[in-house]
C-alpha positions as CSV (number, residue, x, y, z in Angstrom):
1,M,6.2,-8.0,8.4
2,H,4.0,-9.4,5.9
3,V,5.7,-9.2,2.3
4,I,3.6,-9.1,-0.6
5,A,4.6,-9.8,-4.1
6,Y,7.1,-12.5,-3.3
7,P,7.0,-13.8,-6.7
8,K,8.7,-10.8,-8.3
9,L,11.8,-11.6,-6.0
10,K,11.6,-15.1,-7.4
11,K,11.2,-13.9,-11.0
12,F,14.0,-11.7,-10.8
13,A,16.5,-14.2,-9.1
14,E,15.7,-16.6,-12.1
15,K,16.8,-14.0,-14.5
16,Y,19.7,-12.9,-12.3
17,P,20.9,-16.1,-10.5
18,Y,23.9,-14.3,-8.7
19,T,20.9,-12.1,-6.4
20,K,19.2,-15.0,-5.0
21,N,21.0,-15.3,-1.7
22,A,20.9,-11.6,-1.1
23,L,17.3,-11.4,-1.8
24,D,16.5,-14.4,0.4
25,R,18.4,-12.8,3.0
26,W,16.4,-9.7,2.7
27,F,13.2,-11.4,2.6
28,K,13.8,-13.6,5.9
29,T,15.1,-10.5,7.6
30,L,12.0,-8.5,6.8
31,S,9.7,-11.4,7.4
32,K,11.1,-12.0,10.8
33,N,10.8,-8.5,11.9
34,N,7.9,-6.1,12.8
35,Y,9.0,-2.5,12.1
36,E,7.5,0.2,13.6
37,N,8.8,3.1,11.2
38,F,11.7,4.0,9.0
39,D,14.2,4.4,12.3
40,D,13.7,0.9,12.8
41,L,14.6,-0.2,9.4
42,R,17.6,1.8,9.4
43,R,18.7,0.0,12.8
44,T,18.8,-3.3,10.9
45,F,19.6,-2.2,7.2
46,S,21.8,0.8,8.0
47,N,23.1,2.5,5.1
48,S,21.7,0.1,2.6
49,V,18.1,1.4,3.1
50,D,16.8,4.8,2.0
51,Q,13.3,6.7,1.7
52,V,12.3,8.3,-1.5
53,G,8.7,9.8,-1.4
54,E,6.2,6.9,-0.4
55,C,8.7,4.3,-1.1
56,V,11.6,2.8,0.6
57,I,14.6,1.7,-1.3
58,F,17.0,-1.2,-0.5
59,N,20.3,-1.7,-1.9
60,I,20.8,-5.3,-1.9
61,G,23.7,-7.7,-3.1
62,G,26.4,-5.0,-2.9
63,N,24.7,-2.4,-5.0
64,K,23.9,-5.0,-7.5
65,V,19.9,-4.6,-6.9
66,R,17.6,-2.3,-6.1
67,L,14.5,-3.2,-4.3
68,I,11.6,-0.6,-4.1
69,V,8.9,-1.0,-1.7
70,K,5.9,0.7,-0.2
71,I,5.4,-0.1,3.7
72,L,2.5,0.0,5.7
73,Y,3.7,0.1,9.1
74,S,0.5,0.2,11.0
75,I,-0.5,-3.1,9.4
76,K,3.1,-4.6,9.3
77,T,2.9,-4.9,5.5
78,V,5.4,-4.8,2.9
79,Y,4.7,-4.3,-0.8
80,I,7.4,-5.1,-3.3
81,K,6.8,-2.4,-6.3
82,Y,10.1,-3.0,-8.4
83,V,13.3,-5.2,-8.1
84,L,15.7,-3.6,-10.5
85,T,19.4,-3.9,-11.4
86,H,21.4,-0.9,-10.8
87,A,21.3,-0.1,-14.3
88,E,17.5,-0.1,-14.5
89,Y,17.2,1.9,-11.1
90,D,19.5,4.7,-12.6
91,L,16.9,5.2,-15.3
92,E,14.4,6.6,-12.8
93,K,11.2,5.2,-14.0
94,W,10.3,4.1,-10.8
95,K,10.0,7.5,-9.4
96,T,6.8,8.6,-10.7
97,E,5.1,6.3,-8.4
98,C,7.1,6.9,-5.3
99,N,6.3,10.7,-5.4
100,R,2.6,10.7,-5.7
């Protein structure tokens, strides 16, 4: 998969250094695989991935980070929309974009 907006991950990891390894693992896993659909993602990421409207939500770093992306499976592209702490995620400001 081609991941768009990697700098968002880097910026978040600079602000929250304890998340760097988990975000790097996520990026490497996604980049090395080509997923056909959400079920394929679920096989790799198990219970740490969910779908809300048009967005896919990854629980990263043992519930410390929520990574919200849009995936176009047909062109193998992942667009990083938000990288949030759990507290930021709970504010639900991200939902308006996902439920369009």
